[in-house]
N, C-alpha and C positions, 0 to 999 in steps of 0.2 A: 526677545522680539516676538510679537504675536501678530500674525497676518490673518485676515479673513477674506473670504470670497463670498460675495452675496450672489445668490442664485434666485431666479424667478420661481415662485411657487407653481407647482403643477399637480395635477390629479393623476395618481398612478393606481391602476387596477390591481387588486390583490387576487392572485390566482389560487392560493391555498394557504391554509394556516397549519402550523405544526409546532411541536414543542422543540424538536431538534432538527435543524437544517444542516445537512452535510453537503458542501459544495466540492465536487470532484470525487469521482469514483475510482481513483487509483487504489493501490493496495491499502494505503493508510485510510483513505476515505471510506472504502468499503468496510474495512474492519471497524472503523468508528461507528458507521451506521448500524452494523450488525450488533455491536456492543450496546449502543443506545436503545435499539429496539428490544433486545433481550432484557435490558434493565427496565423495560416497561414504558419507555418514552415513545410518544407518537413521533415517528421519525420519517423524514423525507431525504432522499439522496438524489441530487441532480448531477448529471454528467453530460458534457457536451458531445462526447463521441458515442457510438452505438454499443459499446461494451464496457463492462466493469473490469477492474484489475490493472489498469494502467499499462506500463511497459511489460508487466508479467503476462499479459494476454495480447495486447495490441502490438507490442514491440518484441515479443518473443524472448524477453530477457527473463528467464524463469530460473532463478537461482536463490535458494534459501540456504544460507550458510549454516553451519553446524549449530545445533541448539544446546550444545553442552559447553562445559568449561575447558575443554581440551584434555581433561583427565577422565572423561566418560560420564561425568555427573551432569544430568540434564538441568539446564538453567532457564530455558525459555519454554513456556507451556501455553495454555490458553488457546486463543483463536489460531495463532500460528501453528501450534501442534495439531489442532483440529483439521486445518486445511491440509497439512502434510499427511495426516492419517487418511483423509479422503482421497488425496492424490495417490497414495500408496495402494489403497484398496482398489483403485481403478488401473493399477499397473502403470501409473504415470509419474512415479518418483524413483529416483536412483539414490542409493546411499553409499557413495564411494568411501573407501578408507581414507584416513588422513594422508597417507602417502600418495594417493591418487589426485589430491586436490592441490591447488596452488598455481602459481605462475612465476615466470621469471621477471622480476621487477626491472631488469635492465633493458628489456625489449621496448617498452613504451618510451623510455628515456632515449634510446638510440634512434627510434623513429622520429621523436620530436626534434632531435638535434640534426637530423639529416635533411 
């Protein structure tokens, strides 16, 4: 089944031209825009709020899980590692041991059922 919706033609002003348009400046959108620009594309990033980074900045949920495979071999690099390095250089990163991380999975379950 194919349905169509006919809409009246309208004239829309073009505000800017770009090769790559990234809509949303959360962590993924910001990383995508940086990567596109570094690859040489004319890049524009639009964000509805006043800051980039999404919940990592505006929501204060700043958690980057381990970048290794659990046996100490680093698996994730690139922009994520670059941001981690910049945070560490500013004294804004903690690197807890594996025993210091984690949570009790039964707590959310008990809260949901009460």
